C-alpha positions as CSV (number, residue, x, y, z in Angstrom):
1,M,185.6,11.9,-38.8
2,P,188.4,12.1,-36.3
3,A,187.6,12.2,-32.6
4,V,187.3,15.7,-31.1
5,R,190.4,16.7,-29.2
6,P,190.8,19.3,-26.6
7,P,191.7,22.8,-27.9
8,W,194.4,23.0,-25.3
9,P,197.5,20.9,-24.5
10,P,197.3,19.5,-21.0
11,E,200.5,21.3,-19.9
12,R,199.1,24.6,-20.9
13,V,195.9,24.6,-18.8
14,G,196.8,27.8,-16.9
15,I,195.9,31.3,-16.0
16,G,193.6,33.2,-18.3
17,Q,192.4,30.2,-20.2
18,A,189.5,29.1,-18.0
19,G,186.8,30.8,-20.2
20,R,188.1,29.2,-23.4
21,I,188.4,25.8,-21.8
22,V,184.9,25.9,-20.2
23,S,183.3,27.0,-23.5
24,A,184.8,24.0,-25.3
25,L,183.5,21.4,-22.7
26,P,180.2,20.6,-24.5
27,N,182.2,19.2,-27.5
28,Q,184.5,17.1,-25.3
29,P,184.1,13.3,-24.8
30,F,183.2,12.4,-21.3
31,P,186.5,10.7,-20.3
32,E,188.4,13.8,-21.3
33,T,186.2,16.0,-19.0
34,V,187.0,13.5,-16.2
35,A,190.7,13.7,-16.9
36,L,190.5,17.6,-16.9
37,W,188.6,17.5,-13.6
38,R,191.3,15.3,-12.0
39,R,194.0,17.7,-13.2
40,M,192.2,20.7,-11.7
41,C,192.0,18.9,-8.3
42,V,195.8,18.4,-8.4
43,V,196.3,22.1,-9.2
44,L,194.0,23.1,-6.2
45,A,196.0,20.9,-3.9
46,D,199.3,22.6,-4.8
47,P,200.0,25.8,-2.7
48,L,202.7,26.7,-5.2
49,K,200.1,27.1,-7.9
50,E,197.8,29.4,-5.9
51,Y,198.0,31.8,-8.8
52,L,196.0,29.2,-10.8
53,H,193.5,28.3,-8.1
54,Q,190.7,30.7,-9.3
55,D,191.0,29.5,-12.8
56,A,191.0,25.9,-11.6
57,K,187.9,26.4,-9.5
58,R,186.1,28.1,-12.5
59,I,187.0,25.1,-14.7
60,L,185.8,22.6,-12.0
61,W,182.5,24.5,-11.8
62,G,182.2,24.5,-15.6
63,I,182.8,20.8,-15.8
64,E,180.3,20.1,-13.1
65,D,177.7,22.3,-14.9
66,E,178.4,20.4,-18.1
67,W,177.9,17.1,-16.3
68,E,174.6,18.3,-14.9
69,R,173.5,19.3,-18.4
70,R,174.3,15.8,-19.7
71,N,172.5,14.4,-16.7
72,R,169.3,16.3,-17.7
73,L,169.7,15.1,-21.3
74,L,169.9,11.5,-20.1
75,Q,166.8,11.9,-18.1
76,S,164.8,13.2,-21.0
77,R,162.4,11.1,-23.1
78,D,164.8,11.0,-26.0
79,E,168.1,9.8,-24.5
80,Y,171.2,11.7,-25.4
81,F,174.0,9.9,-27.1
82,R,177.3,11.0,-28.7
83,W,177.5,10.5,-32.5
84,P,179.9,7.6,-33.2
85,T,183.3,8.0,-34.7
86,T,185.0,5.6,-37.0
87,S,188.4,6.5,-35.6
88,A,190.1,3.9,-33.4
89,P,192.5,5.9,-31.0
90,R,195.5,4.0,-29.7
91,G,195.3,2.8,-26.1
92,D,197.2,4.8,-23.5
93,G,196.5,2.6,-20.5
94,S,193.8,4.9,-19.1
95,L,190.4,3.7,-17.9
96,T,187.6,3.3,-20.4
97,T,183.9,3.6,-19.7
98,G,183.6,-0.2,-19.8
99,D,185.8,-0.4,-16.7
100,W,184.0,2.2,-14.7
101,L,181.2,0.1,-13.0
102,E,183.8,-2.2,-11.5
103,V,186.2,0.5,-10.5
104,G,183.7,2.9,-8.9
105,I,183.2,6.6,-8.7
106,L,186.1,7.5,-6.4
107,R,188.6,5.7,-8.6
108,I,187.2,7.2,-11.8
109,L,187.6,10.7,-10.3
110,G,191.3,10.1,-9.5
111,Y,191.2,9.0,-5.9
112,Q,194.1,6.5,-5.4
113,V,196.3,5.5,-2.5
114,G,199.4,3.4,-2.1
115,V,203.1,3.5,-2.9
116,H,203.0,3.2,-6.7
117,N,200.0,5.1,-8.1
118,G,198.7,6.9,-5.0
119,Q,198.0,10.6,-4.9
120,P,199.6,12.9,-2.3
121,E,197.3,13.5,0.7
122,P,196.4,17.1,-0.2
123,V,195.2,15.9,-3.6
124,R,193.2,13.1,-2.1
125,H,191.5,15.5,0.3
126,V,190.7,17.9,-2.5
127,I,189.1,15.1,-4.5
128,L,187.1,13.8,-1.5
129,S,185.9,17.3,-0.6
130,Q,184.8,17.9,-4.2
131,V,183.0,14.5,-4.4
132,F,181.1,15.3,-1.2
133,S,179.9,18.7,-2.5
134,M,179.5,18.2,-6.2
135,R,176.9,17.0,-8.6
136,L,178.2,13.7,-9.8
137,P,178.6,13.1,-13.5
138,P,176.4,10.5,-15.2
139,M,179.1,7.8,-15.3
140,L,177.3,4.8,-13.9
141,P,173.8,3.2,-14.1
142,S,171.1,5.2,-12.2
143,Y,170.6,2.5,-9.6
144,H,174.3,2.8,-8.6
145,M,174.3,6.6,-8.8
146,D,171.2,6.8,-6.5
147,E,173.3,5.2,-3.7
148,W,175.4,8.3,-3.5
149,G,172.5,10.6,-2.6
150,M,172.6,14.4,-3.1
151,P,175.6,16.7,-2.7
152,T,176.5,17.7,0.9
153,T,174.1,15.2,2.5
154,S,174.8,12.6,5.2
155,R,173.9,10.0,2.6
156,R,176.7,11.1,0.3
157,L,179.2,11.1,3.2
158,E,178.0,7.6,4.3
159,K,178.6,6.2,0.9
160,M,182.1,7.7,0.7
161,A,183.0,6.5,4.1
162,N,181.6,3.0,3.5
163,S,183.5,2.8,0.2
164,I,186.8,3.7,1.7
165,A,186.3,1.5,4.7
166,S,185.4,-1.4,2.4
167,F,188.7,-0.9,0.4
168,C,190.5,-1.0,3.7
169,R,188.8,-4.2,5.0
170,S,189.4,-6.0,1.7
171,A,193.1,-5.1,1.7
172,D,193.5,-6.0,5.4
173,R,192.0,-9.5,4.7
174,R,194.7,-10.1,2.1
175,N,197.4,-9.9,4.8
176,D,199.8,-8.5,2.3
177,G,202.5,-6.2,3.7
178,S,202.8,-4.4,0.4
179,L,199.3,-2.9,1.1
180,D,200.3,-1.4,4.5
181,V,200.8,2.1,3.0
182,A,197.5,2.0,1.2
183,I,195.7,0.9,4.4
184,S,197.3,3.6,6.4
185,E,196.3,6.2,3.8
186,W,192.7,5.0,3.6
187,K,192.5,5.3,7.4
188,A,193.9,8.8,7.3
189,D,191.4,9.8,4.7
190,L,188.6,8.3,6.8
191,R,189.8,10.4,9.7
192,Y,189.8,13.5,7.4
193,L,186.1,12.8,6.4
194,Y,185.2,12.1,10.0
195,D,186.7,15.2,11.4
196,R,185.7,17.6,8.6
197,F,182.2,16.4,7.8
198,Y,180.9,13.8,10.3
199,I,181.9,15.9,13.3
200,G,182.6,19.3,11.7
201,R,179.5,19.6,9.5
202,F,176.8,17.2,10.9
203,H,177.9,17.1,14.5
204,F,176.9,13.5,14.8
205,G,179.1,12.8,17.8
206,R,182.1,10.7,18.4
207,R,180.3,7.8,20.0
208,I,178.2,7.0,17.0
209,F,181.1,6.0,14.7
210,E,184.6,5.2,16.0
211,L,187.7,5.0,13.8
212,E,190.3,2.3,14.4
């Protein structure tokens, strides 16, 4: 039996289609729901697509509800699994679930910096805001997911900030000039999280954690 494909072409995810897209989510493989989630973040970051923002938000909420449903199934006594397919789709260079533990949650959800594959700052900030406030999908082992805490908590923010700061330190140790843009963007994103959530939401105070 061939793999289930989305009932919409990627370029046609637009106004008035949110209900149809959301209703099809339970039949979509997990990587395809992740790819759709990423695309909706890009739409939300684009002021020229404001006419699509409500549909994009509805789709994001639908995806996150579907991920929560799958989380509950995974936690039940009889663990949920997708029925296998005998089809072997051609590789397209995208991430597979086997890569996800090494790559991490932020990368899976489309957060990237740097000259070649980096997302524009508005897109990165939408992704980071969503990750802070959303119910994360069941993409990694439970011991890893537990480190991220609950949505909108200081534990979630701490994990996000520590992850990005770790990326920055690792790149800095390599002393590679080609990573200067990536390091600069990571620091800018830490400043965004710091100002919006660390100070703006939790009021933790500037002397507790200083940005370089």
